[in-house]
N, C-alpha and C positions, 0 to 999 in steps of 0.2 A: 453371429456371422460377421466376418470381416469384409466390409465393402471396399472396393478399389477406387482410386482416384488418380488423375494424371495432371501434370503440369505441361501444358502445350507450348507455352511461351512465357518468358520472364524478363523483365527489364526494370532498372531503377528509374522511377519517374521523377524523384526529387531527392536531393541529398544536401541538407543544410543542418540546422540545429537538430532536427529529426530527419528520418529517412522514410520515404514512401516507395514501395516496390509494387509493380503491377504484374499480375499473373493472368494468363488465359488458362482456364481450368475445365475439367470434366470429371464427373464422378458417377458411380453407379446409383440407380434409383431403387427405392424400396419396392416399387412395383415391377422391377426388372428393366433391363436395358440401361442405357447411359443418357445423361443430360446432353444437350447440345453444348458447344463451347460457350463459356461466359467469362467475363473479365471482372477482376476485383483488384482494388488498390488496398494494400496492406501497410499499416503504420508499424514501422520497425523502431522500437525504442529500447530494446534490451529487457532484461529481467530486473526486478526490484525486490527489496526487503523492506517490510514495514514492521514497526515494533510498538506495542502498547506498553508503556512503563506503568507498573502497578506496585504500590507500596502496601503489602498486606497488614502491616502494623498500624499504619495511619488510615488504612482503607481509602487511599487516594489514587487516582490516575493522574498522569502528567500529560497534558495536551499542549500542542503548539498551535500557533496561529500565524498565517502568512498569506501574502497576495498570491492568488492563483489565476493566471490568464484565462484558463478554461471557463471561469465563471463570468467573464465579461459579457454583459448583455442578457444573461440568463438568470441572474440572482440580484437581490437588493444590494449586495456587496460582494466583490470577488475575494474578500478576506475570509479564509475558512479555518475552522478549528479541526485539527487533524492529529494523527499519531506520527511519530518519527518515521521517516522513510528515505530511501535512497537507492540509486541504481547500482547494480553489481558491476564493478570494473573488472577487466581481464585479470585473471589470476587470483581474484578474491573469493573466499568462501562466504556463505550466507552469514555465518556468525561474525566474521571479520567486518562485513558491511554493517551488521547490527551494532557492533561496538563503535565503529567509526562514526556512523550517523548519530548515535546517541550522544557522543561527545560533541560533534559539530552542531547539532540542532538543539540539544537540551543541557549539555554540560554534566550529564549524569553518568555514573558507572553502572554497568550491568552486574548484578549480584548473582542472578540465576536466570536461565533462559529456557522457555518452553515453546516449541513450534505449535502453532494453531492449525494452519493449513496452507496449501499452495493453491492459488486461483489464477484463472485467466481473467485479466482486467476487462477486456472487451473483445471476446473471440470472434465477433462478427466482422471486425476490421483491424485487429491488432494481434501481433504475436506476443505482446507483453504478458509475462507472468509475474505474480507477486507472492512471495513467501511471507506469511504473517506470523509474527511471534508475540509472546507476552514476556516481558522482562521484570524480574523482581528488582526494585530500586528502593533507595532511601529518598523519599520525596521532600524531606524537611528542607526548607529554604529553596525549593525549586521554583525559580522565577528568573526574569531578566531577558535580555535580547541576545540572540545567538545567530549563527549562520556565517557563511563565507562570503566576504566581499566580492571575490572574483567570480562567484556564482550568483551574484546579485540577490543574496538571501538576506532577509530582514525578518527574523523569526522571534516571536514573543512566546515565552514559556510560562505556563501556570500549572500549579497543582490543584486538582479539582476533587472535591469529595465524591466518592462513588455514587451516592444518591443524586447529586447534582448532575454528574455526567450522564447517568441513565435517564434522568428527566429530560435533558437536552436531546438525547437519542429519541425518546418517546414523543417529544414535541416537534421532531423533524428539523432541529436546529443544526444537526451534524449531517453533512451531505457528501462526505468523502467515503467511498465504498469500503476501503480497507479499515477505516475508523469504525464504521457501522458494524462490519463483520467482527472486528476484534472486541468491541464492547458487548455485542450480543453473545459472543463466546464467553466473555468474562462473566456475564450474567448467569450462564449455565455452570461455570467452573469456579466461581469466586469462593464458595465455602470450602471446596477441596484445596484450592491454592492457599487459603488462610490457614488451613490445618497443616499442609505440607511445608509452607514457607515461613510460618510464624516463628519457628525456632531454628530455621536454617542458618 
């Protein structure tokens, strides 16, 4: 059954580095009838692409580490280990974003790309969607500092053995949602990828 919903009013509540829009809404209820009008603020950030770089020959993943303001006050340190990611700019395809961000954030070239899934990052309060990919890379020598100065990026790159990365995952040391999803997917698909990508 397709339930109905209505936007009764809409306004931009804040427009800075990010944008917040406020909606007055109503929707149909499972028990019948409609809800009363209610207000929600929605965080508008655009859509993103995240990429897990994986080397099937060396059995390594490449992770990046950078300062994340969202971790201030909630974690021991706001520096997080993550996978490569970036916002889709107007006119860009997802694969173009993947290639651009891989170069900017890790210096690595994508040799092959497989889409994992598309997710809503936080649908209770944001429209942001993230398309998650796994990229075949050559991780030999993957290290150094990357990022764009004009975006205040200071990104450290490291190649990590698959076993070490999954141990960090199991120990709760990785806290970025896209990173967790991508590594869990790799745990389910690693053997297939090593077969398919080994001689690619």
